[in-house]
Each structure stands twice: as structure tokens, then as C-alpha cells.
C-alpha positions as CSV (number, residue, x, y, z in Angstrom):
1,M,28.8,-8.0,4.4
2,K,26.4,-10.9,4.7
3,I,22.7,-10.2,5.2
4,L,20.7,-13.2,6.2
5,E,17.0,-13.9,5.3
6,N,14.6,-13.1,8.1
7,K,13.3,-16.4,9.5
8,K,11.2,-15.0,12.3
9,G,7.9,-15.7,10.6
10,A,8.8,-19.3,9.8
11,K,9.8,-19.9,13.5
12,L,6.5,-18.5,14.7
13,N,4.6,-20.6,12.3
14,L,6.5,-23.7,13.4
15,L,5.5,-22.9,17.0
16,S,1.9,-22.5,16.0
17,S,2.0,-25.8,14.0
18,L,3.3,-27.6,17.0
19,I,0.6,-26.1,19.3
20,L,-2.1,-27.1,16.7
21,F,-0.7,-30.6,16.6
22,C,-0.9,-30.9,20.4
23,I,-4.5,-29.6,20.3
24,G,-5.3,-32.2,17.7
25,G,-3.9,-34.9,19.9
26,V,-5.9,-33.7,22.9
27,L,-9.0,-33.7,20.8
28,Y,-8.4,-37.2,19.5
29,Y,-7.6,-38.8,22.9
30,Y,-9.8,-36.9,25.3
31,Y,-12.8,-35.5,23.4
32,D,-13.3,-38.2,20.8
33,Y,-13.1,-36.0,17.7
34,R,-11.5,-38.7,15.6
35,A,-11.5,-37.6,12.0
36,S,-11.3,-33.8,12.5
37,A,-8.5,-34.3,15.1
38,I,-6.5,-36.5,12.7
39,F,-7.0,-34.0,9.9
40,T,-5.8,-31.2,12.2
41,M,-2.7,-33.2,13.2
42,V,-1.8,-34.1,9.6
43,V,-2.2,-30.5,8.3
44,S,-0.1,-29.1,11.2
45,A,2.6,-31.8,10.6
46,I,2.8,-30.8,6.9
47,C,3.0,-27.1,7.9
48,A,5.7,-27.9,10.4
49,V,7.8,-29.7,7.7
50,F,7.6,-26.7,5.4
51,C,8.5,-24.4,8.2
52,L,11.6,-26.5,9.1
53,K,12.6,-26.5,5.4
54,K,12.4,-22.7,5.3
55,I,14.3,-22.4,8.6
56,F,17.2,-24.6,7.6
57,Q,17.6,-23.4,4.0
58,E,20.4,-21.0,3.4
59,S,19.3,-17.7,2.0
60,F,21.3,-14.5,2.1
61,I,22.8,-11.5,0.2
62,L,26.5,-11.2,0.3
63,I,27.7,-7.7,-0.6
64,E,31.3,-7.6,-1.8
65,D,33.5,-4.9,-3.4
66,D,32.9,-5.9,-7.0
67,G,29.2,-7.0,-6.7
68,F,26.7,-8.9,-4.6
69,V,25.7,-12.5,-4.4
70,I,22.2,-13.6,-3.8
71,K,21.6,-17.2,-2.5
72,K,18.1,-18.5,-2.1
73,A,17.5,-22.2,-1.4
74,G,19.4,-24.0,-4.2
75,R,19.9,-21.1,-6.5
76,Q,22.8,-18.6,-6.4
77,A,23.9,-15.8,-8.7
78,K,26.5,-13.0,-8.5
79,F,25.6,-9.6,-9.9
80,Y,28.6,-7.4,-10.7
81,F,28.6,-3.6,-10.2
82,A,30.0,-3.2,-13.7
83,D,26.6,-4.3,-15.0
84,I,24.5,-2.2,-12.6
85,K,23.5,1.4,-13.5
86,G,21.9,2.2,-10.2
87,V,20.0,1.2,-7.0
88,Y,16.9,3.0,-5.8
89,T,13.6,2.5,-4.0
90,K,10.3,2.8,-5.8
91,I,6.8,3.4,-4.4
92,V,4.5,0.6,-5.5
93,E,1.3,1.7,-3.7
94,K,0.9,5.2,-2.6
95,K,-2.0,4.6,-0.1
96,S,-0.1,2.2,2.1
97,G,3.4,3.5,1.2
98,V,4.7,0.1,0.0
99,E,8.2,0.5,-1.4
100,I,10.5,-1.9,-3.2
101,L,14.3,-1.9,-3.7
102,V,15.1,-1.8,-7.5
103,V,18.4,-2.7,-9.1
104,S,18.8,-1.1,-12.6
105,F,21.0,-3.1,-15.0
106,G,22.3,-2.0,-18.4
107,R,20.1,-3.3,-21.2
108,A,22.8,-5.6,-22.6
109,K,23.6,-7.0,-19.1
110,F,20.1,-7.9,-18.0
111,D,19.6,-11.6,-17.9
112,L,16.0,-12.7,-17.0
113,E,17.0,-16.3,-16.4
114,L,19.7,-15.3,-14.0
115,I,17.3,-13.4,-11.7
116,R,14.5,-15.9,-11.8
117,G,13.7,-17.1,-8.3
118,L,16.2,-14.6,-6.7
119,M,14.8,-11.2,-7.7
120,Y,11.6,-10.0,-9.4
121,H,11.4,-8.6,-12.9
122,A,10.4,-5.0,-12.4
123,G,10.9,-3.4,-15.8
124,E,12.7,-3.5,-19.1
125,S,16.2,-3.7,-17.4
126,D,15.2,-3.5,-13.7
127,A,14.8,-6.1,-11.0
128,S,13.5,-5.8,-7.5
129,L,14.9,-7.4,-4.4
130,P,12.3,-9.1,-2.1
131,N,11.9,-7.6,1.3
132,I,12.7,-10.8,3.2
133,Y,16.1,-10.0,4.8
134,E,17.0,-9.1,8.3
135,K,17.9,-5.5,7.4
136,S,15.5,-3.0,5.8
137,I,15.5,-2.2,2.2
138,Y,16.8,1.3,3.0
139,E,19.9,-0.1,4.8
140,I,20.5,-2.6,2.0
141,R,20.1,0.2,-0.6
142,S,22.6,2.4,1.2
143,I,25.1,-0.4,1.5
144,I,24.8,-1.4,-2.1
145,K,24.9,2.2,-3.3
146,E,28.0,3.0,-1.2
147,K,29.8,-0.1,-2.6
148,L,28.6,0.8,-6.2
149,E,30.0,4.3,-5.8
150,N,33.3,3.0,-4.5
151,F,33.5,0.6,-7.4
152,N,32.7,3.3,-10.0
153,S,35.3,5.7,-8.4
154,K,38.0,3.0,-8.6
155,Q,37.1,2.4,-12.3
156,A,37.3,6.1,-13.2
């Protein structure tokens, strides 16, 4: 199962950048705001370039029977279920109820260089997945947990 990165925010920011660029053009040509209008147009053009980069980069989680692949921009890594002890959610801030999805690896199988840029280091042998995908962390957790249990039952 392939879960794509949510790009809704980048698309809305691109639209906002284009509107701001048009407003800068109107200010330059009709209202004679020369320097500030040019600054507005340059900043909005730079923002639009970064939004387009984000929209067209390929980022996803591919959950397979033996593990899952995370691809983000140019980096890609596969994490095997044989190396994973468990998957759970953890409350980070109690007041606002912010939760993260944590993947717990065995101590010998945890590679900090492998997760860099793809997941966040969340403990001695834990890493957390960023909440940037089209499905919620609860859906992703249940899918990974189900595949992990199926993998463990086949191994036993």
C-alpha cells in the first residue's frame, strides 16, 4: 500500500504566492510603489519556486509484506519488520493532545544515519514518523501493525 505525502498546504501556498505576485504587479504599474512592489514580486516568486519543488518531489510510504519503504525527496530507505519491535502512538503534549507515531527498533538494528531526513530520532532505539501523509497516523499505525503481526505470525 502506497501512502503519498499530503501536498495540500504547498498547493495553497503556491496559490497565495501567485496572488501576491499579481498584487505586486498591480502596485508597481498602477500605484507607483516601485521598490516595495518589486520586493513583493521577488519574494512571492521565490516562495512559488519552493512550493513547486515541494509539489513535484516524490515522497511516500510504501508498506509491503516484509517491511516499509520511506521515500522523501532524494532519500529512500527500507525498514524491515524483522528489525522492528513495535509500532505505537505517543502523546507529546498533553494540553493540546499532540501525538506522534513511533516505530521501535531492536537496539542492534537501529541505524541513526538511515533514518536521518526520513524519520525523527525519538529515543534510544525509537524513531517517529512525521505527520505529513494523506492518511492519519492512526490509520498508518494500524496498517503497519497489521502487516507486522502478519509477518511475525509467518516467522513463528
